[in-house]
N, C-alpha and C positions, 0 to 999 in steps of 0.2 A: 721558744715553741712552747703555747700552752699543755698546762695538765689536763689528763687523759679526763680526770675527776675532780672536780670543781668544787663538791661538800664530800668529806670522809665522816662518818662514825665512830669513834673508836669506844668498845666498852662499854658505849651508852646504858646507863640503865637510871629507875627512879621508882624513891619507894613510898607507898603513903602510909606511913602507920601502920608498919610493915606487910603490908600487902601490897606486892612487887610488880605495879605495871610494868617495867619493861625491864629487862636484864643483861645485862653483858651487847648491846647490839651494835655489831659490828655491820657499818652500809656505805655504799659508795655512789654516786651519783654520776655520770656521765654528761660533763658537758656539751651543750647542743643537742641533746636526748630528752627524749619523754619516758621518765619510770614511772610505771602505777605501783601504787605502795596500797595492798589488800590484804585482806585477814577477818576472819567472821570480828559479830559484835565481842566485844573488850577483851579484844587480841593486842588494844596498846596502841594503835593508830593514831589516835586524835594525841596520847601521852606522848610516843615520839614524838610527832609534829612539832607542837607544844615546846620541847626543847628544841629542836631544833631551831625556828624560829626567834628563839628567846622568850617564850611568853611562859613557860615554863622553866622553873631552873634543874638541872637534872643531879641525881645522887651524887653519881659519878661518875668518871669517860669525859669523854671532850669530841665537840665538835669541832672541825678544822674546815675553813673556808679559803680555796684558793692557798691552801698550805699555812695558815695563820692560824694560829689557837683562838675563838670564838666563843669557849664554853661558859663564858662571863659577862661577856655581853648585853646586855639586856637590849629588848626588840626593836626598840626605835632607832639606838645601833648599827642591830642588824640590816637595816631596812634602808638603812644610810650605803650602806654595804655595796647594795640590790640586791634584797630578800623582797619578795611580795609576796603576800600569802593573802587568799580570798578565806575568806569563814564560808562553814555549810548552809548560816544562811545571810540573808542578802546584810552588806552593813553599809548600803546608799543613804545618802541624804535625801529624803522622798520630798520635802519642801522646795527644791534647785530643779531648775531643768536640767536634762541628761548635758549638757556641752557642760556647764557651771559642773559640776558634780565630774567627770572628765579636770577641766582645766583644774580644781583644786587639788585633784593627786596629781596633776603634772606641775604645778607651784613651785615644790619643792626644790626640781631643780632647775626652773628657768623662774625663776622672783625676778622682775626687775626687768625681764625682757617679753617686754606681752604682744612683740611680732610673732617672735617664737614659739609663744604660749600657747598662742591661734592657729600655729604653723601645726600642732602639736597634737592640737584636741581635735583637728583636723584632719590630720595623718590620721590619726586612733578611731574617731567614731567610723570613719571609711576604712580600716582596715578588720572594722571589728561586723558592720553591715548594720550601724544602726545612725548613718548619714542622715532620712528622713525622719528622723526624729531627735535632730538634735534641739531646740528650744521646747518638746515636750515635758512635764514638769516629770520628774523621775516616779514619783508615787503614782502617775498614772499608766507606768507600763504593767505589760501582763508578767507574771511571776520569772516569765523565762526571758522577755529580753532586759528582767530587775537583772537577773542572772549573768546577760552577755555585759551588761551595764559593767557590774563591777568589775567583769577582766579586764573594760576596759581600763577601768581607773587603776587596776594592776599592769596595765602596757604602758599605761601613760608615764608610769614613772620607772622607764625602759631597764629592769627589774634581768638582772642575771639568774636570777631563779628566779620563778612564777610558782607558787603555792597551789593547789590550786583545791581544796576543800572538799568535798563530794557536791562537783557542779551540776552535776545532772541528775539532783535532788529535787524532786518535784516537776520537769520539764518535758511539756507533753515527746512523742513519741516523734514527731517532726522536730520539734526544739533538741532533742537529743541527738538527731542526724546534724544538724549545723553546728553542735556543736563538737562533733567527731570530721568538720569539717574543715574548720576554724581551727583548732588545738592542731592535724596534721601541716595546716597551712603555716603554724608558727610554728613548729619542728625543725630546729636548726636557728630558726632566731635569737629563740633564750632557752633552759635548760627551766624543761617543764619536770614536779613530779606534782603526780597526778594522786588523790587520797578519793576511791571509788570505789563503789559496790557492784557497780551497773559493769557485767562481766562482757557485754557488748562491745562497750566505748573501750576499756581495757584491752580488750586482745584487737583492738583496727586501730589506735593511739598509740597506744606502748610500746615502745623499742628493747627495753625490758621492763621487767614485773620483781616486786620485790615479795614477801607472804611474808607474813606477821605473825606467829599464833601464841598464841599467851605470854605476851609479851617476848618472848623473841622470833627472832629472824630463823625460821624455818628453811626460807628456797627464793633464792635468785636465779634471774634468766630468760630471755627471749620468751614470748608468749607457746612457743612451741614447746621449746624447756618445762615452765609453770603447766603446760596442758599435760604432759606425761611424764610430772611429779607424782608419785604414789604416796608420800606423803601430803603432798598439795592437795592431791582428790576428798581424801579421809579426812583430813582438815576442814579443809571450805570449798573446792568445787563440790565438790558429792553434795553440799548441801543447798537450801536456795543461795541465790546468789542475792538476796534482796538480805538476808538475816545482820 
């Protein structure tokens, strides 16, 4: 039987020249669920996710993936294990077509399998609603569609964990609605860690929410638990959700 938690951190900490960005963060990511990581600016979210993804070396503590200690693995090795990570800014290949972008992302898994590669690209584009834009140059897409393409590139790698970092930043309200629909459709197919400031997105997509404040884990629970938590209200929800 598969473990309930696909990823855990234990005492994960990072200091920069004496400044503690994260201190002793214990965190559990439930397999097959959507977990949102929230907190005010400066709470340490980006640093924490950087340590989870391998882009930042932890000062101390552990990252466990499917029970194995991956604390010292570089980012590309974690990608090979099944951790996909989208950035706060789009990281597409602007001069290539939409389908070429997705094919490049999938090629790591399907090298030497051209028919399987075409099938994967076609399936993923249909999954995210970009089939009709397959031959369009990615740089000519709207910003919202570029963000969706970035998600498609992540999905093409069939990740076990998909980390979405501020995916709705800069999206129009209708595009945010489409994103919410997409994430809910993906729930159960992969494990999603969502770093997000838009509280409507968080409350409508997340099964669980973790709250960082001043580099420490302040609270974890269901959306209802977090909404009712007085400490969270004081630290975050009582302020602007765009802070």
